[in-house]
C-alpha positions as CSV (number, residue, x, y, z in Angstrom):
1,X,-157.6,100.0,44.3
2,X,-160.9,100.5,42.6
3,X,-161.1,96.7,41.5
4,X,-157.7,96.4,40.0
5,X,-155.5,93.7,41.1
6,X,-152.2,94.4,42.8
7,X,-149.3,93.0,40.9
8,X,-145.9,92.1,42.5
9,X,-143.1,94.8,41.9
10,X,-140.4,93.7,39.6
11,X,-136.8,94.4,40.4
12,X,-136.5,97.1,37.8
13,X,-139.6,98.9,39.3
14,X,-138.2,98.7,42.9
15,X,-134.9,100.3,41.5
16,X,-136.6,103.2,39.7
17,X,-138.6,103.8,42.8
18,X,-135.5,103.9,45.0
19,X,-134.0,106.5,42.3
20,X,-137.1,108.5,42.4
21,X,-137.2,108.7,46.2
22,X,-133.6,109.6,46.5
23,X,-134.1,112.5,44.0
24,X,-137.2,113.5,46.0
25,X,-135.2,113.6,49.2
26,X,-132.6,115.6,47.5
27,X,-134.9,118.2,46.1
28,X,-136.9,118.6,49.6
29,X,-133.6,119.3,51.3
30,X,-132.8,121.9,48.8
31,X,-136.2,123.5,49.0
32,X,-136.4,123.5,52.8
33,X,-133.0,125.1,53.0
34,X,-134.0,128.0,50.5
35,X,-137.3,128.4,52.4
36,X,-135.5,128.7,55.7
37,X,-132.9,131.2,54.4
38,X,-135.5,133.1,52.4
39,X,-133.7,132.5,49.1
40,X,-135.8,133.5,46.2
41,X,-133.6,133.5,43.1
42,X,-134.6,131.9,39.9
43,X,-132.6,128.8,40.4
44,X,-134.1,128.2,44.0
45,X,-137.7,128.7,42.6
46,X,-136.9,126.3,39.9
47,X,-136.0,123.6,42.3
48,X,-139.3,124.2,43.9
49,X,-140.9,123.5,40.4
50,X,-139.2,120.4,40.0
51,X,-140.3,119.0,43.4
52,X,-143.8,119.8,42.7
53,X,-143.7,118.2,39.2
54,X,-142.6,115.0,41.0
55,X,-144.7,115.5,44.1
56,X,-147.7,118.1,43.9
57,X,-148.6,117.2,47.6
58,X,-145.3,119.0,48.8
59,X,-147.2,121.7,50.8
60,X,-144.1,123.4,51.9
61,X,-143.2,123.8,48.4
62,X,-146.3,125.6,47.5
63,X,-145.8,127.8,50.6
64,X,-142.4,128.7,49.6
65,X,-143.5,129.6,45.9
66,X,-146.0,131.9,47.5
67,X,-143.6,133.8,49.6
68,X,-141.3,133.9,46.6
69,X,-144.1,135.2,44.1
70,X,-144.8,138.0,46.9
71,X,-141.2,138.9,47.2
72,X,-140.4,139.0,43.5
73,X,-143.6,140.8,42.2
74,X,-142.7,143.7,44.3
75,X,-139.8,144.6,41.9
76,X,-142.1,144.5,39.0
77,X,-144.0,147.6,37.9
78,X,-144.7,146.8,34.2
79,X,-148.2,145.3,33.7
80,X,-147.0,143.0,31.1
81,X,-144.3,141.8,33.3
82,X,-146.5,141.2,36.0
83,X,-149.1,139.3,33.9
84,X,-146.2,137.1,32.6
85,X,-145.1,136.2,36.2
86,X,-148.9,135.3,37.1
87,X,-149.1,133.1,33.9
88,X,-145.7,131.4,34.8
89,X,-147.1,130.6,38.0
90,X,-150.4,129.3,36.6
91,X,-148.5,126.9,34.3
92,X,-146.7,125.4,37.4
93,X,-150.0,124.6,38.8
94,X,-151.1,122.9,35.5
95,X,-147.8,120.8,35.3
96,X,-148.7,119.7,38.8
97,X,-152.3,118.9,38.1
98,X,-151.2,116.7,35.1
99,X,-149.3,114.8,37.7
100,X,-152.3,114.6,40.2
101,X,-155.6,116.3,39.1
102,X,-156.8,116.0,42.8
103,X,-153.9,117.8,44.4
104,X,-155.3,120.1,47.2
105,X,-152.0,122.0,47.1
106,X,-152.3,122.7,43.5
107,X,-155.9,123.8,43.4
108,X,-155.4,126.1,46.6
109,X,-152.3,127.6,44.9
110,X,-154.4,128.5,41.6
111,X,-157.3,130.0,43.9
112,X,-154.6,132.1,45.9
113,X,-153.2,133.5,42.7
114,X,-156.4,134.5,41.2
115,X,-157.4,136.2,44.4
116,X,-154.3,138.5,44.3
117,X,-156.0,140.1,41.4
118,X,-152.6,141.3,40.0
119,X,-153.7,141.0,36.3
120,X,-157.0,140.2,34.3
121,X,-158.2,136.7,34.5
122,X,-158.6,134.7,31.2
123,X,-162.0,133.1,31.9
124,X,-161.9,131.3,28.7
125,X,-158.6,129.6,29.5
126,X,-159.8,128.8,33.2
127,X,-163.1,127.3,32.0
128,X,-161.5,125.6,29.1
129,X,-159.1,124.0,31.6
130,X,-161.9,122.6,33.7
131,X,-163.7,121.4,30.7
132,X,-160.7,119.3,29.8
133,X,-160.3,118.0,33.2
134,X,-163.8,117.1,33.9
135,X,-164.0,115.2,30.5
136,X,-161.2,113.0,31.8
137,X,-162.8,112.6,35.2
138,X,-166.2,114.2,35.4
139,X,-166.5,113.5,39.0
140,X,-163.4,115.3,40.2
141,X,-164.7,117.2,43.1
142,X,-161.7,119.4,43.2
143,X,-162.4,120.6,39.8
144,X,-166.1,121.1,40.7
145,X,-165.0,123.0,43.8
146,X,-162.7,125.3,41.6
147,X,-165.7,125.7,39.2
148,X,-167.8,127.0,41.9
149,X,-164.9,129.4,43.0
150,X,-164.4,130.5,39.5
151,X,-168.0,131.2,38.8
152,X,-168.3,133.3,41.8
153,X,-165.0,135.2,41.1
154,X,-166.1,135.8,37.4
155,X,-169.6,136.6,38.3
156,X,-171.0,133.8,36.1
157,X,-174.9,133.6,36.5
158,X,-176.0,130.6,38.6
159,X,-178.6,129.8,35.8
160,X,-175.7,129.1,33.4
161,X,-173.8,126.8,35.9
162,X,-177.1,125.0,36.6
163,X,-177.4,124.3,32.7
164,X,-173.9,122.9,32.9
165,X,-174.8,120.6,35.7
166,X,-177.7,119.2,33.6
167,X,-175.4,118.6,30.5
168,X,-173.0,116.7,32.9
169,X,-175.9,114.7,34.5
170,X,-177.3,113.9,31.1
171,X,-173.9,112.5,30.0
172,X,-173.6,110.4,33.1
173,X,-176.4,110.0,35.7
174,X,-173.7,108.5,38.1
175,X,-171.9,112.1,38.3
176,X,-172.3,112.7,42.2
177,X,-170.4,116.0,41.9
178,X,-172.7,117.4,39.4
179,X,-175.8,116.5,41.5
180,X,-174.1,118.2,44.6
181,X,-173.3,121.1,42.7
182,X,-176.7,121.4,41.3
183,X,-178.2,121.4,44.9
184,X,-175.9,124.3,45.9
185,X,-176.9,126.3,42.8
186,X,-180.8,125.6,43.3
187,X,-180.5,126.7,47.1
188,X,-178.9,130.0,46.1
189,X,-181.5,130.7,43.3
190,X,-184.4,129.9,45.4
191,X,-183.2,132.0,48.4
192,X,-182.6,135.1,45.8
193,X,-186.1,134.4,44.3
194,X,-184.4,134.8,40.9
195,X,-186.5,135.0,37.8
196,X,-188.1,131.6,37.1
197,X,-187.2,130.5,40.6
198,X,-190.0,132.1,42.4
199,X,-191.9,128.8,43.2
200,X,-190.3,126.4,45.4
201,X,-193.1,123.9,44.7
202,X,-192.6,124.1,40.9
203,X,-188.9,123.7,41.0
204,X,-188.8,120.9,43.5
205,X,-191.6,119.0,41.7
206,X,-189.4,119.2,38.4
207,X,-186.3,118.2,40.4
208,X,-188.2,115.1,41.8
209,X,-189.2,114.1,38.4
210,X,-185.6,114.5,37.1
211,X,-183.9,112.4,39.8
212,X,-186.5,109.7,39.7
213,X,-185.9,109.3,36.0
214,X,-182.2,108.7,37.1
215,X,-183.1,106.2,39.8
216,X,-185.3,104.1,37.6
217,X,-182.5,104.0,35.0
218,X,-180.1,102.6,37.4
219,X,-181.4,101.9,40.9
220,X,-177.9,100.6,42.0
221,X,-176.2,104.1,41.6
222,X,-175.7,105.9,44.6
223,X,-175.5,109.5,43.1
224,X,-179.1,110.0,42.5
225,X,-180.1,108.5,45.8
226,X,-178.1,111.1,47.7
227,X,-179.6,114.0,45.6
228,X,-183.1,112.5,46.3
229,X,-182.2,112.6,50.1
230,X,-181.4,116.4,49.7
231,X,-184.6,117.1,47.9
232,X,-186.4,115.2,50.7
233,X,-184.9,117.2,53.3
234,X,-185.9,120.5,51.4
235,X,-189.6,119.2,50.8
236,X,-190.2,118.1,54.4
237,X,-188.8,121.1,56.5
238,X,-189.7,124.7,56.9
239,X,-187.8,127.4,55.2
240,X,-187.1,129.2,58.4
241,X,-186.4,128.2,61.9
242,X,-189.3,127.8,64.2
243,X,-189.8,127.4,67.9
244,X,-191.5,123.9,68.1
245,X,-191.7,123.4,71.9
246,X,-190.9,125.2,75.3
247,X,-190.8,124.5,79.1
248,X,-192.7,125.6,80.6
249,X,-195.5,125.2,78.2
250,X,-198.1,127.9,77.6
251,X,-200.7,127.9,80.3
252,X,-198.5,125.8,82.6
253,X,-199.1,126.2,86.5
254,X,-196.0,125.4,88.4
255,X,-196.9,124.6,92.1
256,X,-194.8,124.0,95.1
257,X,-197.5,122.8,97.3
258,X,-196.5,119.3,97.2
259,X,-193.4,119.9,99.2
260,X,-195.5,120.5,102.4
261,X,-196.8,116.8,102.1
262,X,-193.6,114.8,102.1
263,X,-194.0,111.6,100.1
264,X,-193.3,108.1,101.2
265,X,-189.5,107.1,101.1
266,X,-187.9,105.6,98.0
267,X,-190.3,107.1,95.7
268,X,-190.1,110.3,93.5
269,X,-193.5,111.9,94.6
270,X,-191.6,114.9,96.1
271,X,-189.4,115.8,93.0
272,X,-191.9,117.7,91.1
273,X,-191.2,121.0,92.9
274,X,-187.6,120.4,93.2
275,X,-186.4,123.4,91.1
276,X,-188.9,125.9,92.8
277,X,-187.6,124.7,96.0
278,X,-184.2,125.9,95.0
279,X,-185.8,129.1,93.7
280,X,-184.4,128.6,90.2
281,X,-186.7,127.9,87.3
282,X,-185.4,127.1,83.8
283,X,-187.0,128.2,80.7
284,X,-186.1,125.9,77.9
285,X,-186.8,126.7,74.1
286,X,-186.5,124.1,71.5
287,X,-186.2,124.9,67.7
288,X,-186.7,122.6,64.8
289,X,-183.1,123.4,63.7
290,X,-179.9,124.7,65.2
291,X,-180.0,128.4,65.7
292,X,-177.9,131.2,67.4
293,X,-178.6,134.8,68.4
294,X,-180.8,134.3,71.4
295,X,-180.2,137.3,73.7
296,X,-182.1,140.0,75.7
297,X,-182.6,142.0,72.6
298,X,-184.2,139.2,70.5
299,X,-186.2,137.5,73.3
300,X,-188.4,139.2,75.9
301,X,-189.2,137.9,79.4
302,X,-191.7,139.8,81.5
303,X,-192.9,139.1,85.1
304,X,-193.5,140.7,88.3
305,X,-191.1,138.4,89.9
306,X,-187.7,139.8,90.9
307,X,-185.1,137.8,89.0
308,X,-182.0,139.7,90.6
309,X,-180.1,140.0,87.6
310,X,-179.9,140.1,83.9
311,X,-181.3,137.1,82.0
312,X,-178.5,135.2,80.2
313,X,-179.5,132.6,77.4
314,X,-177.2,129.5,76.9
315,X,-176.9,127.1,74.0
316,X,-177.3,123.4,75.3
317,X,-174.9,122.0,72.5
318,X,-172.1,119.8,72.8
319,X,-170.1,121.6,70.4
320,X,-168.7,125.3,70.5
321,X,-170.3,126.4,67.2
322,X,-172.7,128.7,69.0
323,X,-175.6,127.1,67.1
324,X,-178.1,124.6,69.1
325,X,-181.6,123.4,68.9
326,X,-181.9,123.9,72.6
327,X,-181.7,127.0,74.4
328,X,-182.1,127.8,78.2
329,X,-182.0,130.4,80.8
330,X,-182.4,130.2,84.7
331,X,-184.6,132.6,86.6
332,X,-183.1,133.2,89.8
333,X,-186.0,134.3,92.0
334,X,-185.1,137.0,94.5
335,X,-188.5,137.6,96.0
336,X,-189.0,136.9,99.7
337,X,-192.2,135.5,100.9
338,X,-193.6,134.0,104.1
339,X,-196.5,132.2,102.3
340,X,-197.4,130.9,99.0
341,X,-197.9,133.4,96.2
342,X,-198.6,133.2,92.5
343,X,-196.7,134.9,89.9
344,X,-197.1,135.0,86.1
345,X,-194.2,134.9,83.6
346,X,-194.5,136.0,79.9
347,X,-192.1,135.1,77.1
348,X,-192.1,136.6,73.8
349,X,-190.0,135.8,70.7
350,X,-190.8,138.4,67.9
351,X,-189.6,138.1,64.3
352,X,-185.9,138.7,64.5
353,X,-183.0,139.0,62.3
354,X,-180.9,138.3,65.3
355,X,-182.0,134.5,65.6
356,X,-180.3,132.8,62.5
357,X,-180.1,129.1,61.6
358,X,-177.0,127.5,60.2
359,X,-178.3,127.9,56.6
360,X,-178.6,131.6,57.2
361,X,-182.4,131.9,57.5
362,X,-184.0,134.2,60.1
363,X,-186.6,133.4,62.5
364,X,-189.8,135.0,61.1
365,X,-192.7,133.6,63.3
366,X,-193.4,135.7,66.3
367,X,-194.3,133.4,69.5
368,X,-195.8,134.3,72.9
369,X,-196.5,132.1,75.8
370,X,-197.5,132.5,79.5
371,X,-197.2,130.3,82.7
372,X,-197.6,130.9,86.4
373,X,-195.6,129.9,89.4
374,X,-196.3,129.5,93.1
375,X,-193.2,130.4,95.2
376,X,-192.0,128.2,98.0
377,X,-192.7,129.4,101.5
378,X,-189.8,129.6,104.0
379,X,-190.9,126.5,106.2
380,X,-190.4,124.1,103.3
381,X,-186.6,124.9,102.6
382,X,-185.6,122.1,105.0
383,X,-187.1,119.3,103.3
384,X,-184.8,116.7,102.2
385,X,-185.9,114.7,99.1
386,X,-182.8,112.3,99.2
387,X,-182.6,111.4,102.8
388,X,-182.8,107.8,101.5
389,X,-181.5,106.4,98.2
390,X,-184.0,106.3,95.3
391,X,-185.0,103.0,94.4
392,X,-185.5,101.9,90.7
393,X,-187.6,99.1,89.5
394,X,-188.0,98.6,85.9
395,X,-189.3,95.2,86.0
396,X,-192.6,96.4,86.9
397,X,-194.7,98.5,84.3
398,X,-195.8,102.1,85.5
399,X,-199.5,102.3,86.4
400,X,-201.7,105.3,86.5
401,X,-203.9,105.7,89.5
402,X,-206.8,108.3,89.7
403,X,-207.1,111.3,87.6
404,X,-204.5,113.8,87.1
405,X,-204.1,117.1,85.3
406,X,-202.0,116.2,82.1
407,X,-198.9,118.5,81.3
408,X,-199.4,120.0,77.9
409,X,-196.6,118.9,76.0
410,X,-197.8,119.5,72.4
411,X,-195.3,121.5,70.4
412,X,-196.1,125.1,69.8
413,X,-197.3,125.5,66.2
414,X,-197.3,128.2,63.5
415,X,-200.7,128.4,62.0
416,X,-200.5,130.9,59.2
417,X,-202.3,130.1,56.1
418,X,-199.1,129.8,54.0
419,X,-197.6,127.5,56.3
420,X,-200.7,125.2,56.3
421,X,-200.7,125.6,52.4
422,X,-196.8,124.6,52.2
423,X,-197.6,121.6,54.7
424,X,-200.4,120.2,52.3
425,X,-198.1,120.5,49.3
426,X,-195.4,118.8,51.3
427,X,-197.6,116.0,52.3
428,X,-199.0,115.3,48.6
429,X,-195.5,115.3,47.2
430,X,-194.2,113.0,49.7
431,X,-197.0,110.6,49.3
432,X,-196.4,110.6,45.5
433,X,-192.9,109.7,46.2
434,X,-194.0,106.9,48.3
435,X,-196.2,105.4,45.8
436,X,-193.7,105.8,43.2
437,X,-190.9,103.9,45.0
438,X,-193.1,101.2,46.2
439,X,-193.2,100.1,42.5
440,X,-189.5,100.1,42.6
441,X,-189.1,98.2,45.7
442,X,-186.8,95.2,45.7
443,X,-186.1,93.0,48.6
444,X,-182.5,93.4,48.1
445,X,-182.4,97.1,47.4
446,X,-181.2,98.9,50.4
447,X,-181.5,102.3,48.8
448,X,-185.1,101.7,48.0
449,X,-185.7,100.7,51.7
450,X,-183.9,103.5,53.2
451,X,-185.5,106.2,50.8
452,X,-188.9,104.9,51.6
453,X,-188.4,104.8,55.4
454,X,-187.3,108.4,55.2
455,X,-190.3,109.3,53.0
456,X,-192.6,107.8,55.5
457,X,-190.9,109.6,58.5
458,X,-191.2,112.9,56.5
459,X,-195.0,112.1,56.2
460,X,-195.3,111.3,59.8
461,X,-193.5,114.6,60.8
462,X,-195.9,116.6,58.5
463,X,-198.9,115.1,60.0
464,X,-200.1,117.2,63.2
465,X,-200.5,115.1,66.4
466,X,-204.2,116.1,66.7
467,X,-205.0,114.9,63.3
468,X,-204.6,111.5,61.5
469,X,-203.0,110.0,64.5
470,X,-203.6,106.4,63.4
471,X,-202.1,107.2,60.0
472,X,-199.3,108.7,61.6
473,X,-198.5,105.7,63.6
474,X,-198.8,103.6,60.5
475,X,-196.0,105.6,58.8
476,X,-193.8,104.9,61.9
477,X,-194.7,101.1,62.0
478,X,-193.8,100.7,58.3
479,X,-190.5,102.8,58.7
480,X,-189.6,100.4,61.7
481,X,-190.1,97.4,59.4
482,X,-187.7,99.0,56.8
483,X,-185.0,99.7,59.3
484,X,-185.1,96.2,60.8
485,X,-184.9,94.8,57.3
486,X,-181.8,97.1,56.7
487,X,-180.0,96.1,59.9
488,X,-179.8,92.5,58.4
489,X,-179.5,93.5,54.6
490,X,-176.4,96.0,55.2
491,X,-174.7,94.9,58.5
492,X,-171.6,97.2,57.7
493,X,-174.1,100.1,58.6
494,X,-175.9,98.3,61.3
495,X,-175.2,101.0,64.0
496,X,-176.6,103.8,61.9
497,X,-179.8,101.8,61.1
498,X,-180.1,100.9,64.8
499,X,-179.9,104.8,65.5
500,X,-182.5,105.6,63.1
501,X,-184.8,102.9,64.4
502,X,-184.6,104.1,68.0
503,X,-185.5,107.6,66.8
504,X,-188.6,106.2,64.9
505,X,-189.5,104.1,68.0
506,X,-189.3,107.3,70.2
507,X,-191.4,109.2,67.9
508,X,-194.0,106.6,67.9
509,X,-193.9,106.3,71.8
510,X,-194.1,110.2,72.4
511,X,-196.5,111.5,69.7
512,X,-199.7,111.4,71.6
513,X,-200.5,111.4,75.3
514,X,-202.4,108.1,75.2
515,X,-199.4,106.2,74.2
516,X,-197.0,108.1,76.3
517,X,-199.0,107.7,79.3
518,X,-198.3,103.9,79.3
519,X,-194.8,104.9,80.2
520,X,-195.5,107.5,83.0
521,X,-196.1,107.3,86.5
522,X,-198.7,109.8,88.0
523,X,-198.0,109.8,91.5
524,X,-197.3,113.5,90.8
525,X,-198.6,114.3,87.0
526,X,-196.3,112.9,84.5
527,X,-193.1,113.5,86.2
528,X,-191.6,109.9,86.0
529,X,-191.1,108.2,82.4
530,X,-189.9,104.8,81.9
531,X,-188.4,103.6,78.6
532,X,-186.7,100.1,79.6
533,X,-185.7,97.1,77.5
534,X,-186.6,98.8,74.3
535,X,-183.1,98.2,72.6
536,X,-182.8,102.0,72.2
537,X,-179.5,103.3,70.9
538,X,-180.5,106.9,70.7
539,X,-182.9,109.0,72.7
540,X,-184.8,111.6,70.2
541,X,-187.5,113.9,70.5
542,X,-186.3,115.7,73.5
543,X,-188.7,118.6,72.9
544,X,-191.4,116.2,74.0
545,X,-189.8,115.3,77.3
546,X,-188.6,118.7,78.7
547,X,-191.1,118.3,81.5
548,X,-189.7,115.0,82.6
549,X,-187.8,115.1,86.1
550,X,-187.4,111.4,86.6
551,X,-186.3,109.5,83.6
552,X,-185.5,105.5,83.5
553,X,-183.6,104.3,80.3
554,X,-182.1,101.2,81.8
555,X,-181.6,98.0,80.1
556,X,-181.1,99.5,76.4
557,X,-178.2,99.9,74.0
558,X,-177.3,103.5,74.6
559,X,-173.8,104.9,73.8
560,X,-174.3,108.5,74.8
561,X,-176.9,111.0,76.2
562,X,-177.6,113.3,73.6
563,X,-179.7,116.1,75.1
564,X,-179.7,118.2,78.3
565,X,-183.3,117.9,79.8
566,X,-183.2,120.6,82.3
567,X,-186.0,119.4,84.5
568,X,-184.1,115.9,85.2
569,X,-183.6,115.3,88.9
570,X,-183.0,111.6,88.7
571,X,-181.8,109.6,85.7
572,X,-181.3,105.9,85.3
573,X,-179.1,104.7,82.5
574,X,-177.8,101.5,84.0
575,X,-177.3,98.4,82.0
576,X,-176.6,100.3,78.7
577,X,-173.3,100.6,76.4
578,X,-171.8,103.8,77.9
579,X,-168.1,103.3,77.5
580,X,-166.6,106.8,78.8
581,X,-167.6,109.9,80.6
582,X,-167.2,112.0,77.4
583,X,-170.4,110.5,76.2
584,X,-172.2,112.0,79.2
585,X,-171.0,115.5,78.9
586,X,-174.6,116.9,78.3
587,X,-175.7,115.8,82.0
588,X,-173.2,118.5,83.2
589,X,-175.5,121.1,82.0
590,X,-178.5,119.9,84.0
591,X,-178.2,122.0,87.3
592,X,-181.0,120.0,89.1
593,X,-179.7,116.6,88.5
594,X,-179.3,114.8,92.0
595,X,-179.6,111.0,91.5
596,X,-177.7,109.3,88.7
597,X,-177.5,105.6,87.9
598,X,-174.6,104.4,85.8
599,X,-174.1,101.1,87.0
600,X,-173.3,98.0,84.7
601,X,-172.2,99.8,81.8
602,X,-168.7,99.7,80.0
603,X,-166.9,102.7,81.6
604,X,-163.2,101.8,81.8
605,X,-163.5,98.5,79.9
606,X,-160.8,99.8,77.2
607,X,-157.5,100.8,78.5
608,X,-157.2,103.2,75.4
609,X,-160.7,104.3,74.7
610,X,-160.6,105.8,71.1
611,X,-164.2,106.8,71.2
612,X,-163.5,109.9,73.3
613,X,-161.5,111.3,70.5
614,X,-164.3,111.1,68.0
615,X,-167.0,112.0,70.2
616,X,-168.5,115.5,69.5
617,X,-168.2,116.6,73.1
618,X,-165.6,119.3,73.7
619,X,-164.4,117.1,76.6
620,X,-162.7,115.0,73.7
621,X,-160.4,117.8,72.6
622,X,-160.1,120.4,75.4
623,X,-158.7,120.1,79.0
624,X,-159.3,123.0,81.1
625,X,-156.9,123.8,83.9
626,X,-159.1,124.0,87.1
627,X,-159.2,123.6,90.8
628,X,-160.5,120.0,90.5
629,X,-157.3,118.9,88.9
630,X,-155.2,120.4,91.7
631,X,-157.4,118.8,94.5
632,X,-157.1,115.3,92.7
633,X,-153.3,115.8,92.6
634,X,-153.1,116.4,96.1
635,X,-154.7,113.1,97.0
636,X,-152.4,111.2,94.6
637,X,-154.9,110.7,92.0
638,X,-153.7,110.2,88.3
639,X,-155.1,113.2,86.6
640,X,-154.1,112.0,83.2
641,X,-155.7,108.8,83.6
642,X,-159.0,110.3,85.0
643,X,-159.1,113.6,83.2
644,X,-162.6,112.9,81.6
645,X,-164.0,111.7,84.9
646,X,-162.7,114.8,86.5
647,X,-164.4,117.2,84.0
648,X,-167.6,115.3,84.4
649,X,-167.9,114.9,88.0
650,X,-166.7,118.6,89.0
651,X,-169.7,120.0,87.4
652,X,-172.4,117.8,89.1
653,X,-173.9,118.3,92.4
654,X,-175.3,114.9,93.0
655,X,-176.8,113.4,96.2
656,X,-176.9,109.8,95.0
657,X,-174.5,108.0,92.3
658,X,-174.5,104.3,91.5
659,X,-171.5,103.3,89.2
660,X,-171.1,99.8,90.2
661,X,-170.4,97.2,87.5
662,X,-168.2,99.3,85.5
663,X,-164.6,98.5,85.2
664,X,-163.7,102.2,86.3
665,X,-165.3,101.8,89.7
666,X,-162.7,99.0,90.8
667,X,-159.7,101.3,89.9
668,X,-157.5,102.6,92.4
669,X,-158.5,105.9,94.0
670,X,-161.5,106.3,91.9
671,X,-163.8,106.3,95.1
672,X,-161.7,109.0,96.4
673,X,-161.9,111.1,93.2
674,X,-165.8,110.9,93.2
675,X,-166.1,111.8,97.0
676,X,-163.5,114.8,96.4
677,X,-165.2,116.1,93.5
678,X,-168.9,115.9,94.8
679,X,-169.1,116.9,98.3
680,X,-172.9,116.9,98.2
681,X,-172.8,113.2,97.7
682,X,-174.8,111.3,100.3
683,X,-175.1,107.8,98.7
684,X,-172.6,105.9,96.6
685,X,-173.7,102.6,95.2
686,X,-176.5,102.6,97.6
687,X,-174.2,102.8,100.7
688,X,-174.4,105.9,102.9
689,X,-171.4,108.3,103.1
690,X,-170.7,109.7,106.2
């Protein structure tokens, strides 16, 4: 471990280890017996001490001592006796820490004791203990975590703690824990606007200079690089959450007139008005960072349309945290009409303390946008858009024919003078860093290349779409080269670099209308987007694709679908690396999805698919009892084998599904499962279902 060679065990070592194990087992049995019988005598507590002296990771022994301490302290009334009991317990922790300075149980027990607030805390003793420990191991993150706890508990000024981190960094630039603690303290001081920390620009300029000295002193050390990454994130992102895109966009006109002229078969021409045909229109809001708190009080929707019921906002996230970049609501139109009529919808998001980001900052930029809708007349309700299967052909590039009205997809912008001033400072600071690290550039330094790539992308993000487009694309091109180099230079992290490269490529492809048009079909304005054979492993920048209804992502290397694009009606992700239905969970949130091509992926290849347990989707850790399981059991379908498929398909209302070329498609009863759970299905693997 840590470069020390393993030496063969000697016979006497094995005998000593065997004797120690026997003693440990005997102590554990005694402690467990006392724990179950609630025996809190001096002798019984002494046995728990002997156990912890040998093995500080015996969590049951720590829990037993907590109960024993609480039981016995009730019998004490003299302050000195109480203080003595607390000191004795603190000494037990110190003995355990001498055995293992990184014992979770020991450090937690010490925090628990102080939180009881039974006697005054000797701050000199506590900080002195930490000083001794951090001199032995300056990077012990348990000790640093306890120091943060102690500083808060004792009310120690953050400014003093910041000086302490500087002392430790001066002793050794490689102290990652000190850099980490410094980032926490600086964040607090800047949020509180403490004296001397009013100017974010001044503080971060000084911090960039500090960490740059560390990096140029020892470019091979990782600690400074991680701190530089944190600084970069603070410099290139706004202080508060902002709405960056919406669907419908401001000024959009949604029309259903195309339904009256049914398109040729096997095309997508009629799909544009599909949501209006179903009298359900989604409003989708996309923020620059995950937020929570969107509701009827924090967001107003006004219209002369009758929505029939209260508007509920839903977070489109694959986790249960309540935070999400993307939020949606579905307007259920209750109006009756015999002919086409136009209605306007106004959406207002005022400055609100209810909308909060994960970092605790509030949405402080009011936004207002308006769009219009033309309702579908009753004589168009019987139009069937999927009376024949959708045909995909990614071998031919999409062509634009004639003129069309472009869908405005630019992000909503905040244009206050302060934001513009900050943006200029961000760009200047980032440019200085790029010039500086290019001097340090080394063909064999992955950290230099990675940092330069991230700096370039931050510069690209700072540039608005209307300005310096050529320069923006130049940043993306250079970043792509760095990630390509990193894939070969650091193969152990190849998957991460491929994901980053894919995001950069998506940024480049979607950052302006001219580039995006090369991948769009305009038989109906910009409804069909094709990103085939681009070696994509991730799809990013969903805020620029929220208007897309037909999306072709075939022949890439995708392992999951990350964003729920609420306008999607047809999706082709054939010939990718999807290995389980868990990775497709975001698709269950798309209520208009009718055609899905999953053919020639890797679903069902592995008999034990471990990826389902590490995927962020709730599918991977929560099985809900539902009617779908009962229906499948009635048809002798193995629910335990197909639980993720059942959870996936039960939420879909597809008219067309292609899943051939996957191992799961040839399994017993799978076809029955699909037809049972999707009664609306008309086409399965291009075959008509009667």
